[in-house]
N, C-alpha and C positions, 0 to 999 in steps of 0.2 A: 504492499499499500505506499503511494506517494501522497504527500500534501501538497496542493495544487491550488494557488492563488490565481484566479481567472478574473482580469479585469475588462470590462467591456461596458459600452453603452447599449443601450435599445431604443428603437423607435416606437416602442409600445408602451402603453399607459402603465402606471404602477410599477409593480415588481415582475410583470410579464416581459418574458424574452421572445424574440421572435423563434419562430421554428429552428432556425439552424443553430443559433446560440443555446436554445434550451436542449436541442439535441445533442449538442457538445458536452454541456456541463452534466446532463443526466447520463451520458456514456461514460465520462470520466467516473462518476459515483458508481455506475452500474459495473464497471470493471474493476472495483474495489479501491478506489481513490477516495481521499478526504479533501473535498474541495469548498473553498470560501470564495465567495463571487462579490467582486466590488463593483457594484452598478455605479457607473461613473456620472450617470445622469444626476444622482443624489449627492456627490461629493465636490463636483467641480463647478467652476463659472459657465464654462461653455464646453461641454463634453466632447464635441466635433472638432473643435478647433484648439485648443487649449487644456494643458494639464495643470494650470492654476488651481488649488483648491479654494473653496469658497471661503468667504470670511467667517462664515458660521462653523466652519470645522476646525478642531483642535488637533493640528498636525501631530505634535506629540503622543496626544493620545491615539491617535490612529496608528502611528508608527509602533508604538508601544503594543497594541493589539496585533499587528501583523507580525512584529518580532516573537511575541507569545505563540501565534500559530506556527512559525518557524517553516514557511514553505519550502519544499524541496525544489518547485518549479513554478515561474510566474509565466502565464500565457495572457497576452494582451491583445485585443482586437484592435488593430489599426493603430497602435502605440497609444490608445486611450487609456488614462489612468496612471501613467508612469510619472506621477508627480515629481518634482525636483528631487533627486538624491535618493530616490527610492530604490534603485538598482543597486547604489552603493551599500544603503542599510540592509540589504536582504541578501546574504551571499548564497545565491542560487542560480542556476541557469534562467534565462530569460528568453521566451518564445514569443515572438510578434508575428501573429497571423494576419496578414494583409488581406482584408475581405474587400476591399475596392482598389483603385489604381493607387500608385505613389502619391497623387496629389492630394489623396485623402488622409495620408499619415498625419496624426496630432502631433503638433511641435516637430517638424522635421530637422530643424537644427539639433536638436537633442537626439534624434535617431542618427544623425550623421556623427555626433560625438561618441555614440555608444556603439558604433557599427563592429568594433571587435567584440564587444561583449555580448550583443544580441545575436539570436539566430533567427532569420528572417524566412517565413514560410509563406509562399507565394501561389495562389491558385492558377495564375497564368505565366508561362514561361517567359514569356516577353518581358514580364517585369523584371526580371534578373538584369538585363541588360541596363534597365533604368536606373535601378539600384546600384549597380556598380558605377555607372558614368556620374549620376547625380549624387549620390549619397557616399561612395566609396566603399562600398562592401565587396570583399573579397568572394570567390567562390564557395569558399568552405563555410562560409556563415549564409549562404543562399540555398533554399530548399523549396523544390518544387512540390506541392501539398495541394492537390485539387480538393474541391469540397466532399462533402458526402451527406448521405440522409439517413434519418432515424424514423422517417415517416413509414406507415405499415398499409398493405392494401387492406380494404374493407369491402364488403358485398353491399353496396349501397346502389339503390335505383338511380338510374341515370336522371339527372335534374336539367342538364344543360347539353347541348351538342357539343359546343366549345366553350371552353375558359380561358380567360387571361387575368393574371393577378400582377400588377405592376404600379409603377409611378408614372403620373403625368410630370416630366421633367420639365423645369424651367431653365431657361438660357439667359436670364436677365442682364447678366454682365456682357454678353455678347450683345445682346439689344441695345444696351445703353451706348454701346462703342459705335453701333451703327448709326443710332439717331444723334450721336455728338458730331458726326461726320456726313450726314446727308448734304449731298449736292457736292460733295469732295470725291469726284468719280474715279480718280486715281487712287484715293486710299480706298474706296469701295471695291476696286478690281484687286488690290492686293489682299484684303480681306475674303474675297472669294477664294483667291489662289490658296490662300491659307486653309480654308475651311476644306475645299476640295481634296487638298493634299493628302488628307486622311484616307480617302478612298485609294490613292495610289501607292502609299507608303504608310501604313498603320503604325510602324514601329520608330519612326524618326522622333529624336528628343524635341520636346516643345522649343527648348531655346534654340535649336538649329533652325526650326521651321520659321521662328521669328526672325532670326538673322537673314536667312533667305528672301523673306517676304518684307523685309524692311519695317516692320511692326514691333520692335522691341520697345519701344517708348510707350505704344499704346496699350499692350498687353504685357503685364509685369509680373505674374506669378502662376503657380500651378493651378490655382483655383480658376484663372482665366481659361485654362484648357478645359478644365472640368466642365464649365458651362458650355463651351463649343462642343464638347462630347455629349452633353446633354441636349444640345440643340439638334445633333445628328441623330441621336436616338430616340427623341419624341418624333421626328420627322418619319423616321423608319416605322416605328410603332403605329403612327396615324394611317401610313399607307398601307401595312400589312394587315391593321383590323378594320380598316375600310372595305378591304377586298373581301374580308369573310362575314361581316357584320350581319348580312341576310342568312346566313347558314345557321343561326341559332347560337349567336355569340353572346356571352354575358362577361361583362369586365368587372373585376374588383380592384380595389385601391384607393389611392388618395382622392379627397373629395374634389379636385380640381378636374377630374374627367369631363364633366358637362363643359368645360372650357373648349372641347373640341368641335361644338356645335358649328360654327362658322366653316369648318372644314370638311365634317362629315356628320350630318344630322344622323344617320344610322348609328355611327359609333358612339354618339353621346347618348342615344336612346338604348344603347346596349348596357349601360352603367348600371350596377347595381349598389346602392349605396351602403348597404349593410357594412359595418364595420368587421374587417377580419384582424382579430388581434391574438387570438389563442393558437396554438400549434394545431390544437384538435379541429379547430375550425377551418383553417386553411387545408388541414388533410382531408376534410369530409368534402370539400370544394373539389380536389384533385380525384376523389375516389367516385365523385357522383358526375363528372365529366367524361363523356365518350372520347373527346380530344382536349389536350391540355397543351396550350400554343406557348412557345418560347421565341421571344423576341430579345435578343442579347442587346445589353447597353454597347455603345462603341466603345468602351474603355476595355471590353472583353478581350479584344487583339487575339483570338485563337482559343481562349480560355470558356469553360463554362459557368455560368451562374448556378447558384445551388437550387434553382427551380428544375432545373434540368434532372438533377439527381432526385429531388423529391416526387417530381412527376412520374419519374420513371419506377419509383417503389409503389406507386398506387396503381389503380386500376383504370385510368384514363390513359390512352395513347399519347406519346409526345410526338410533336411536330416542330422542327426547329430550324433557324437558320443555319447556315453552313459555320462551322467552328472547328478549327484544325483537331482539338482535343475529343469531337465527337468520334472521329477514326480512330485516335489513338488510345483512347479509353474503351471505347464500345465497338469499334468497328469488326474485331473479329467475333463478338457474338450477338450484336443486334443492328440490324438494318434501320436505323432510324431515318425517316423520311425526312429530306432537305429539301429547303425551297431556296431559291435565289432571287424571287421576285414575287410582288403581290399576286400575280396571276398564277404563278407557281404555287403559293401557299394556298389559295383558294382551290386549285385543281386537287392538291394533297388532301385537303380537308373532304371534299366531295367524294374521293375514292375511298377513304377511310369511313366515312358515316354510310356508304353504300355497299360496304364488303366487311360485314362483322367478323368473318373468319379471320381476314387479315388482320383487323384491329384487334382482336383477342389473341393473335399469335405474336403481335409487337407488344402487347402488353405483358404476355408470359416470359417471352425472352428478356424484355427490360427488367423485370423483377428478378430474374434469375441472375442477371449481370449486376444488380445492385446487390444482391445478397452475396455474390461471389467475391466482391473485390471494393464496394463503395459504400460500407457502413463506418460508422465513426470508430468502431473498433480496429478497422484496418488504417486509419489515420492515425490511431494513437498509437499504434504499433510503429508506424512510419516515424511518427515524431519522438517517440520513447528512443529509437534506434540512434537518431541524430543527437539527442541530449543525454543518453547514456542511463536512461530511467526504464523501468518496467512499468508502464502505466495500462497494463491488461493483466492484472492479476488473478481476475477471473472471480471473484467473491465480491459481496455487495458492500458498497462504501457509503458514502453520505456528501451531501451539499447545504450550504447555507449561505444566506445572503448577510453582508455586513449592513447594519443598521445605522444610517447617518446619524440619526437623534443620539446615539451613544455617544458621539463625537463633537455633539454642539457645543460650542463656547457660550459663555454668559454674556460676553460683551456686545453690544450691537455695533454694526459696521457704521462706518461714516455715511454711506450711502442709504441705510436703514434709517439713520437719525434726520436725514434730509428728505426723506419721503413720508407721505401721508397715506395711510389705508385706513379706509371706512367699510365696514360689513354691516348689512343690514340683514338680521336674522328673520327666516319666516319659519317654515315647518322644516324638520330635518330631512335632508335628502342624503347626504352621503359624507364621508370624511375623505377631503382630496384637497392636495396641495396644488396650486395652480401658479405658474411662474410668468412673470412679465418682465421684459428686459428692454431697456431703452439704450440705444447707442447714438453716439453724437460724434461728428466729424465735419471737418472742412471740406472733404471730398467725398466722393462716393464708396471709397475704401474705410470699411469701418474696423476697428479692433476692440478686443477685450478689455482694454485697459480704458478706454474711453466708453465706459458703459455703466449703467445702474441696474441692478437685479433684485426682483422683489419676489418673495414666495409668499402667496396669499392662501389662506386657508379657508377652504369653501365649505367647512362643516357647518351645516345649518342655514345655508344661504344659497339664492341663486342671483342676488344682485350684486354685481362686481364694480368697485370703483377703487382706484388708485392714482396718486399724484406725485409725479417725478418733479423735482426741484433742480434746475440747472442754473450754474452761474456762467455769465458770459457765454451763452448757447452758441453753438455751432451752426453753419449754414445747414447741413443736412442732419436728419433724424430718422433712425429705423427702430421701429416699435416691433418686437418679437411677442408674440400673441400665444404663450403656452408652449408645451412640447408634447400634446396628443391631440388627436382629433377632438374637435369641439364646434359648436354651433351656438352663435349669440344672437340676441334680439336687442333691439333698441341700443344699438351701438352707438358711442358718441367718442370722438377723439378732438380735443381742443387744447390750444395754447394760449397762455394768457400773460401778460406783462403789466405790470402798475401802470396805471393811466390810460390803458387802451382797452378796446372791447375784445372779448374774448374772439379767438380766430378759430373756427371750426374746420375741420379737415374733411372735404369731401372724397369718400373712400372710393367714389367712381371717376371723380376727375382730377384729384391732386395727388393721387399715388403715382411715384415717379417708376417704382419698381416693387414687385411684390414675389413671394413665393408661397404656395399652397395656401393663398389669401384670397377667397373668392367672396366679394360683396354682392349681393343681389337683392335690391331695395331694401328690404326690412330685415335681411338675415346676413350674418357674416359666417362662412364655413370656414374652418381651419382644418390643414393637414396635421402631421406631427411636427412639422418645422415650419409654422405661419410666421411670416413677417411683411411689413409693408414699410416702403421709404417715401419720405416725403420732406419737402423743403420746411425750414424754419422762416416764419414769416418776419421774425422780430431776432434776426441774428446779431450776435454780439452783445446781447442784453439778458439779463436775469428773468428767466422765464419758468413757468411751471407747464408741465404737459400731462394732461390728464386722460385716463382711459376708463370709459363706463360701458358697461354692457350688462344684459340679464342672460345669464347662462342657461341653454335649455337644460330644463330638469332631467330629461329622458336622456340626454347624453351623458351626464353625470351618474345616473344610476347605472348606465350600461358601462362606463369607463371604471366605477368602483369594482 
């Protein structure tokens, strides 16, 4: 039995992990390990971009608890949770499993500093060159480790012909760059060449592309590339889904899928807004679909999302775009239908829907292949061999979450002292923390250091009010509305300064950029990472920014 500290964020509400992370943690415990989970959403300022602990967390108490646990291995997803000097304070191997592209590594400079200490596990072989060129990793610390599945086949009556579960991606950084240079046809041509270059050479480093097309001043970091890839990905998803929407398609995922309406009304009508948060809920969808469609993110570059492994483990047949690893991992065992165009995707779906024998044989072969070599037990064996640990003892272990409340300081932060929170209690609905964060910057590039974070206790209330106070307010403001799916009524965002009437932000017309943030007349629909950006009408003055809404009670009940 090994003691394993797993540090990871989750895009799910509460203590829920997504299917992949939950499968990994449960497999560690099932194979005889003692697992402690640090859910970084609860401990960090901004769990996807920074490893700075929140002001409310007592670092010394947290470190003391981790030393008491004495892990023999740390596994961090995307390097989240590796707060300053943690690796030095815990004398054990560190494995970083890269779940997304290198652009999504939290605190990349710290990854570079620790490149000889960390073992980097990558699900895409092309990422190894990125990490060697951009981070200084040696071959000995880079390990190809594709995803795996803990999903199981279930005999459920089919509820839909075709299912797709995924994100409606935003490309707002690319959009703002284009909007800022409208009419500059020479710059537009260079941006076009940059974006189309990914179809010709998917592996070239971003810095090389920027230098080639003279865009190094316009695009500055890996997040700019992430939004370009998001743009390519959502364009591809819309084209493929539009081609099959009339064959019985049902889409699940982020609440902003109705935004596809101007481009494909049939795709918009295929969206089912029921939240899919629990592993069991996603597992049921894959088992109750005749076909499970895979449309990979552009960052995949030959690798496979865990959607492929999960769907192959269930009773729905998988159809996918081409990725090199389909042949590498499954070519000898499963003839997975692969499309290279929207029309080809439609034709494959029609063929399988009309040939139950072929569809059933594909399902059978897929399940055999997953059980043969793509369960989490297989990945733990591979990881253990690299790290010199036996992670598959074979007898039952256990896992537990660290509770952030156990490490909360008694002193209020400066941001807490400068903000005002008001709660109006009605009937008891649920016990739930809701977070609001306000970023401020003189440009559209926001940083964690220039922000205020508030955690609001929604126990016994559906009326939400919070006021941020800013000294010498910056030109641009970004309001992050929570970390989980939510719907708000009676929404008001207003900015006030002494001696001036309050300025109310029009959420339909005044928003410069947004992510998973959809305002439709009387309701605001938010995804798991919702925010909007707007201009401060009173720059360089002391202002207050207030957010008011009535959170829909049925959402609170569900998320609880």
